[in-house]
N, C-alpha and C positions, 0 to 999 in steps of 0.2 A: 505496499499500499504507501508503501512513503517512497518508494519511483515516484508514483502515481502524483506524489502533491499530495498526499490523504491523506487528513494529523485525524487516527483512530487509536486509541488504547490497545493497550497488547490483549487485557482483557475482556476488551468487547468483540476487536474483530478476531479473539477464539471461539466468542459462541456465537457470533453472525458463518465462523467456518462450520459449527452445529449446527446452523440451523439450513443452512444451502445445503450441509451434505444428509443432511436425512428431506428432506427436502427433494433430492436429486439420486437418489438412495445407491450417496456411488460414496468410498468413502479407502482413500486418499482420494478429492477431488482432481479429476480434469483438469487440464486451462479450458476446454472450451465449456465445461463447464461452468466456474467462472466467473468463464465471462459473461455467461448463460444467464447466471445468476448475479452481476453488479446489474446487468446490465438492465434487466425485472425489477429492480429496486430503488429505479430515478422510473417507472411508467405509472404513467400518468391516467387517473384515467375514464373514459373513453365520453370524449367530447359529444355532439351529437349531430354537430356539424362534420363529423366523423367516422363517418359512421362507412360511407360508401367503402371509401380506400380500408378504415381497420378490418373490416369483412374480407376484405381482397387480401388484406395483409395476412390473416390469418386462414388462410385457404393456400397462401404461399408456404409458409411453416410446416402445413397436414402437408401437403405435399411434400417437400423435403425431411419431410418424417418418413412417410409413408416409402422413400424410394430409399430410404433407409441409410443419410445425411447424419449430425449433426445440422445445426446453422448454423453455428461458427462458417463448417468447416464448407463448407457450400458459398456463407461471401470468401472464402478463401478463395473458390473454386471458381467465382465469380469477379475475383480482384486479377483483373489477366496483369495489368501492368503490378503488382505485388507492392503499392505503394500505398497499402491500409488503407482503402476511398476504394468506393464504389462512385464513377462517374456516370453520365447518364446514358451513355454509347455502350457502359458494361452494363449497366442493370435490363437496360431494353433487351439487349442479348443473352442477360441471365432470364430474363422471361417472358420464352418467345412464345408468339401469336401474339405479344402485346404491339395496337399501335406506338407509335415517336411520342406524339401527344397523351393517353395516358404513362405510359414509360415519366413520361415529367409529370404531369398528376400526382403519379407513386413517391418521383422521387421529392415536390416538393411536400409530401406530404410525410416521408421518410422523415428530411433533411430542419429539424428542426432552428438551426444558429442560421438557417440563409448560406451558408458554402457555397451550392452551387456543387455540393459528393456526401457521401452516404459514411457513415464513419460507421466499425465493425458494432459497437452498442446502440450505438441508432438504428443501424437493419435487427436486428436479434432482440430487442425492444420487440421494434413492431410485430416481429410476424413471430417469436413466441406463444406457446399457448395460452391462454388472457388468463384459463383456471390455477397455470401453474403460476401465473403472475400475481394473482386473486391470495393462492395457500400459503405465498408466500412474502408477503408484506404483509397477510393477519400474522403471518411466525413471527415473522422478524420482534423477536424480545416479551415476544405476550404472553408464554408461557411463564418468563422471568419474572417478569409486573403481576400476569396474574394473580402467583400465588403470593405477594408480596400484598393486595391486594389484599385476598380475604386472609389473610392474616395480619393489617394492618392494626386491631386494638391493641392486641397480644407484644407488633411496634414496641407503638409508639408507646404503652406503658415500660418496655423497655429502654425506652430510649428518655423516657421523664424522669424514669431515675435510674440516668444515667446525667440526665439536666438538672439540676436537684436549683438549680436557683433561676431556673423555667429561661434559659435563654433563647430557647428556641437549633442550640449546637453542641452540636457533638465534638469530639475525635474521629479523627477516619475510624484508628480502629478498637471504635468505641463499639461505631458502626457497624460495622460489622461484629465485634463477637455478639450486640443485638438482634443479626442476623441468624446469625452461628446459634442462639437459642432459641430459632423461631422454627430456624431448619428442626433440629433435633424434638421441636413438635411435632409440628411435620411428622416424617420420621418411627415417633413415638406411637401418634395416634396409625399411620398405614397409608398417612398419600406420598402421595410421590412429590421429594423434596428438591431442591433447590444441587447443583452441581459447584460442585469448586468452583466451573471457569464462569457459572453465573454468578454464583456471591461474588464476584472477583467484579464483570461485569457492572455490577449493579453496582457496587463499592464506586464503581469509576460514574456512572452516573447523576449515582448521590452528590459526592461529592466535586466531578467536575477537573480533575484533578488535583482535591487539593488539601487538604490537608486536617479540612473541617469538612462535615455536612448540615449545610440552613436545614435539619431532617421536616423543618413542620415545608416551608416549601415544595416538596418534594413530594412527602406525602397527600399533600392538596392535589394536586398533581393526576396525582394519580384516581384516574374513576373510567366509568363500564364507558364507553362510544359507538353508537349503533354502526359497523360500515358502511351496512342500505344507505344511510345520509349520502355516503361519502362514491357511492357506486360499487362497491367495494360487491 
């Protein structure tokens, strides 16, 4: 991730890796699967005006899969000059049977940055199965934070014990100890508990990489959202 100038703490990266591996049923992840998941992470809900090309893109993805290719692999085969992007002529050649005008319109749909070419992430993001996109976006940190939300009364009580002056803050180590205590309760109840990687990721999210955790805003930020309201 640092090679692409993406600043993500180690524990959150590890939790993200676990989620990706579970979604694609692959561990260790291949490069193609990693690109697929990273592309889907940034896929926006479909706008009504884009329905025509969204459906076309879905069909392209289904045909690629039916042929036994990966989406990333097909992109590479269409990228005949090996520059990492698809030009209009390369896209038209890959999509056999469409007109130049249709290829141009589809290019406009894919090319969100209006650069006149399509990157591998833009291509995969568009043609990947929408169901996989929904599952991935719902899964990222969902299970982790859902368990914290379910246990919030016990967690708030434990955090309060670590904060006798009611400052709303505890140090990161104390926050982790409270999470561990809640985790032990979950385990004793026979319920799914947080892994070491998930515990680390929650700590990073709550602390923002600092030595102290302002736990009140963190706890208040945990609430139930109906994903249907966002078209998911």
